[in-house]
C-alpha positions in Angstrom: -114.1 -196.4 -16.4 -115.5 -193.4 -14.7 -119.2 -191.8 -15.8 -119.6 -187.8 -16.4 -121.8 -188.0 -12.9 -119.9 -189.7 -10.7 -116.9 -187.8 -12.7 -118.9 -184.7 -11.6 -119.6 -185.8 -7.6 -116.2 -186.5 -6.6 -115.3 -182.1 -8.1 -118.1 -181.0 -6.4 -117.1 -182.8 -3.7 -113.3 -182.0 -3.5 -113.5 -178.7 -4.7 -116.7 -177.3 -2.8 -119.2 -179.5 -0.4 -116.2 -181.6 1.2 -113.7 -179.0 1.3 -111.5 -179.8 3.5 -110.2 -176.3 4.7 -113.9 -174.5 5.0 -116.1 -177.6 5.2 -114.4 -180.5 6.7 -112.1 -177.7 9.0 -109.3 -180.2 8.6 -105.4 -179.0 8.0 -105.3 -175.8 10.2 -102.1 -176.5 11.1 -100.5 -175.7 7.3 -103.7 -173.9 6.5 -103.2 -170.7 9.1 -99.3 -171.4 9.4 -98.1 -171.0 5.8 -100.8 -168.4 4.3 -99.3 -165.3 5.2 -99.1 -165.0 1.4 -100.3 -166.4 -1.9 -97.6 -168.3 -3.5 -97.2 -170.4 -0.3 -100.5 -171.5 0.1 -100.3 -172.2 -3.7 -96.7 -174.3 -4.0 -98.2 -176.2 -0.8 -101.1 -176.8 -1.7 -99.2 -178.7 -5.5 -97.4 -180.7 -3.5 -100.0 -182.1 -1.6 -102.5 -183.1 -4.6 -99.5 -184.6 -5.8 -99.0 -186.8 -2.4 -102.8 -187.2 -2.8 -103.1 -188.2 -6.1 -100.3 -190.9 -5.7 -100.9 -192.3 -2.5 -105.0 -192.7 -3.5 -103.8 -193.8 -6.9 -101.5 -197.0 -4.9 -103.4 -197.5 -2.0 -106.6 -198.5 -4.0 -104.4 -200.4 -6.8 -103.0 -202.3 -3.5 -106.2 -202.2 -1.2 -106.9 -205.9 -1.6 -103.6 -207.5 -1.1 -103.2 -205.1 2.4 -103.9 -206.7 5.6 -106.9 -205.1 7.4 -105.1 -205.0 10.5 -102.0 -203.0 9.3 -103.6 -200.8 6.6 -103.1 -198.3 8.5 -99.1 -198.2 9.0 -99.0 -199.7 5.1 -100.6 -196.0 4.2 -98.4 -194.2 6.2 -95.4 -195.6 4.7 -96.7 -195.6 1.0 -97.3 -191.7 2.2 -94.2 -191.3 4.0 -92.1 -192.1 0.9 -94.0 -189.4 -1.6 -93.4 -187.3 1.0 -90.3 -187.8 1.0 -89.5 -187.4 -3.1 -91.8 -183.9 -2.9 -89.3 -182.8 0.0 -85.9 -184.0 -1.9 -87.7 -181.7 -5.3 -88.3 -179.1 -3.5 -84.9 -178.6 -2.0 -82.9 -179.2 -5.7 -85.4 -177.0 -7.5 -87.0 -174.5 -5.3 -84.9 -174.1 -2.2 -85.6 -170.3 -1.3 -89.3 -171.4 -0.9 -88.3 -175.3 0.7 -86.9 -173.0 3.5 -89.5 -170.8 3.9 -92.4 -174.0 3.7 -90.1 -175.8 6.2 -91.3 -178.4 8.5 -94.6 -178.0 6.5 -93.5 -180.0 4.4 -92.8 -183.6 5.8 -95.8 -182.4 7.9 -98.1 -183.7 4.6 -97.0 -186.9 6.3 -99.5 -186.6 9.1 -102.2 -184.2 7.1 -105.5 -185.6 8.4 -106.8 -184.1 4.8 -104.2 -187.3 3.3 -105.1 -190.2 5.2 -108.5 -189.3 5.5 -108.9 -189.7 1.8 -106.7 -192.2 2.2 -108.5 -194.3 4.4 -112.4 -193.0 3.9 -112.3 -193.1 -0.4 -109.4 -195.1 -2.0 -109.6 -197.8 0.4 -112.7 -198.7 -0.8 -113.2 -197.8 -4.6 -111.3 -198.2 -8.0 -108.0 -197.2 -8.6 -109.4 -194.4 -11.5 -112.3 -192.8 -8.8 -109.6 -192.6 -6.4 -107.1 -190.6 -8.4 -109.6 -188.1 -9.2 -110.9 -187.9 -5.6 -107.1 -186.7 -4.7 -107.2 -184.5 -7.0 -110.1 -182.8 -6.4 -109.7 -182.6 -2.1 -106.0 -181.2 -3.1 -107.4 -178.6 -5.4 -110.3 -177.2 -2.9 -107.2 -177.1 -0.4 -105.8 -175.1 -3.5 -108.0 -172.6 -3.9 -108.9 -172.0 -0.2 -105.3 -171.2 1.2 -104.7 -169.2 -2.4 -107.1 -166.8 -1.6 -107.0 -167.1 1.8 -103.0 -166.4 1.8 -103.8 -163.7 -1.0 -106.2 -161.9 1.5 -103.9 -161.6 4.4 -101.5 -160.9 2.0 -103.3 -157.9 0.5 -104.1 -156.7 4.0 -100.6 -157.1 6.1 -98.5 -155.5 2.9 -100.6 -154.3 0.5 -99.3 -156.4 -2.3 -100.5 -159.9 -4.0 -98.8 -162.5 -5.3 -95.2 -162.0 -2.1 -92.3 -164.0 -3.2 -93.2 -165.9 -6.3 -89.8 -164.6 -7.7 -88.4 -167.9 -5.3 -91.0 -169.9 -8.0 -90.0 -167.8 -11.2 -87.0 -165.5 -11.0 -88.1 -162.8 -14.1 -91.4 -161.8 -11.9 -92.0 -159.7 -8.9 -95.1 -159.2 -6.6 -98.3 -156.7 -7.3 -98.7 -153.8 -5.1 -102.2 -153.6 -5.2 -102.5 -150.7 -2.1 -99.9 -147.4 -2.6 -96.5 -148.2 -0.9 -97.8 -145.2 1.8 -99.4 -147.7 3.3 -98.6 -148.8 6.4 -99.6 -152.4 6.2 -101.8 -154.5 9.0 -100.1 -156.5 11.4 -103.0 -158.4 12.3 -103.5 -160.1 8.9 -100.2 -162.1 9.3 -100.6 -163.2 12.5 -102.5 -166.4 13.1 -105.4 -164.7 15.0 -106.0 -162.5 11.7 -105.8 -166.1 9.7 -108.5 -167.4 12.1 -110.3 -164.2 11.5 -110.7 -164.4 7.8 -111.1 -168.1 7.7 -113.9 -168.1 9.5 -115.6 -165.5 7.8 -114.8 -168.3 4.6 -116.5 -170.6 6.4 -119.9 -168.2 7.1 -119.3 -167.8 3.4 -119.4 -170.7 2.2 -122.4 -171.3 4.6 -124.2 -168.7 3.1 -123.9 -170.1 -0.5 -125.0 -173.0 1.1 -128.5 -171.4 2.5 -129.3 -169.8 -1.0 -128.9 -172.6 -3.0 -131.3 -174.9 -0.7 -133.8 -171.9 -0.6 -133.4 -171.8 -4.5 -134.0 -175.3 -4.6 -136.8 -174.7 -2.5 -138.5 -172.5 -4.8 -138.3 -174.2 -8.1 -141.7 -175.9 -9.4 -141.8 -179.3 -9.5 -140.8 -181.2 -12.5 -144.0 -182.5 -14.2 -144.1 -185.9 -14.7 -144.9 -187.3 -18.0 -148.3 -189.7 -18.2 -148.8 -191.7 -20.7 -152.2 -190.9 -23.1 -155.3 -193.4 -23.9 -156.0 -194.1 -27.1 
């Protein structure tokens, strides 16, 4: 079983403290390449969450049976098998989106986020904790890619959820800015992604600094003392 404090620590690390995109700065290739809209970022993140959760569970369950000398090739083999399944599922059920994401689904195999969590956490912890670590590390990636994609899409095209019809054919993108909006091309190009990612990193550092300052200003918790009879 997993305690509530342990669960909160794993969730907090994955979503915020050790966020893979704005704290550890890992996986920049898909982060900058596919976030031209929020839908692309969310769907690639969901594929990554599925791979991370199952690969962490598999490695944590088998870690005592894997020789230390060949652990990395075995980890890559497990991840590659899962990515192949996810790649085929996307191709069969979301073919248009599969064509848009292209090589970035197979590249999950070499994503340093996945391999880092398998090696650093799943290889040293029980299966349940490892599964939650994979899920919440993926959730941290999901919200950052979704936010970055939404900002780039809104600045570049004036819309939100562009490409949602590839996932849900009955839905259409939301026009946020007037249709006469000329668009801001830089936001859709890699330099724009770098600039917006830098702003997100600065925002996280500012939030962490404010939280640290508030903790310093908190009065110390009084220590209970036993009375004398």
